[in-house]
N, C-alpha and C positions, 0 to 999 in steps of 0.2 A: 315657812318650816325649812330648816337645815338640813343637808343630806350629810353633813359632818358630825363626827364624835366631836366630844369637847376638846378644844385645841386643834382639831383637824383643819378647820379653816385657814389658821395660821400656818400650819404646815404645807398646805397645798399652795398658798400664796409664796412661801419661802421657795418651796420646790421650783415652781415656774420662775420667780424672779432670779434663781440662781441658774437654772437649766436654759432659760429663754433669752434673758437679757444679761446674765454675768452677774448682777449684783442688784441690791434694792436701789443704789443710788442711780444705776444705769436705767432701771424701770421707771424711776420717778422721771428723770430726765427726758426719756423717750415719750412719756405721756405728757410732759409739760407740768408735772406737779411740783409746786414750789417748795415743799419740806426738804430739808437735808439733815444729815446727822442722826441724833437721837429722835428728832420730830418725826422722822420718816416711820418709825415703828408705832408711834401713837396715832398716826393718821392713815397708814396703809389700808386697813379694812375700810375706813369712811371714803378714801378714794376710789379704792377698787369697786365698791357699791354704787358710788356716784357715776363713775365711768360705764361699768359693765351691768349695772342694776342687781348684781349679786355676786357672792363669792362663787357659787354655783356657775354661774354664767362666764365669769372670768376663767374658771378651771375648763368649763366646757370649750369655750372659744380656743384657749391655748392648746388643750389636748387635741382638738379637731384639726387645729392647724399645723400640728406635729405628725398628722397621719398621712 
C-alpha cells in the first residue's frame, strides 16, 4: 500500500532528483541506471523500486539523510 496520493510518488521522486542530485540524469548516472533522455521518465519508478524496495523507502532514505 502506498502512502502517496495519486501522482504523489512521481512528485516525491522529482523533488528528490532535483534537490539531492540536481537532475534526473544525474540521479540515473549516480545509481548506474542505463536509461537516458525520455527513457528515464518511463523507467524511474521501476528503477527506484528495484534499488530501494519502494518509493516510500526511497523518500525515507533521502529525507533521513538530509536531517
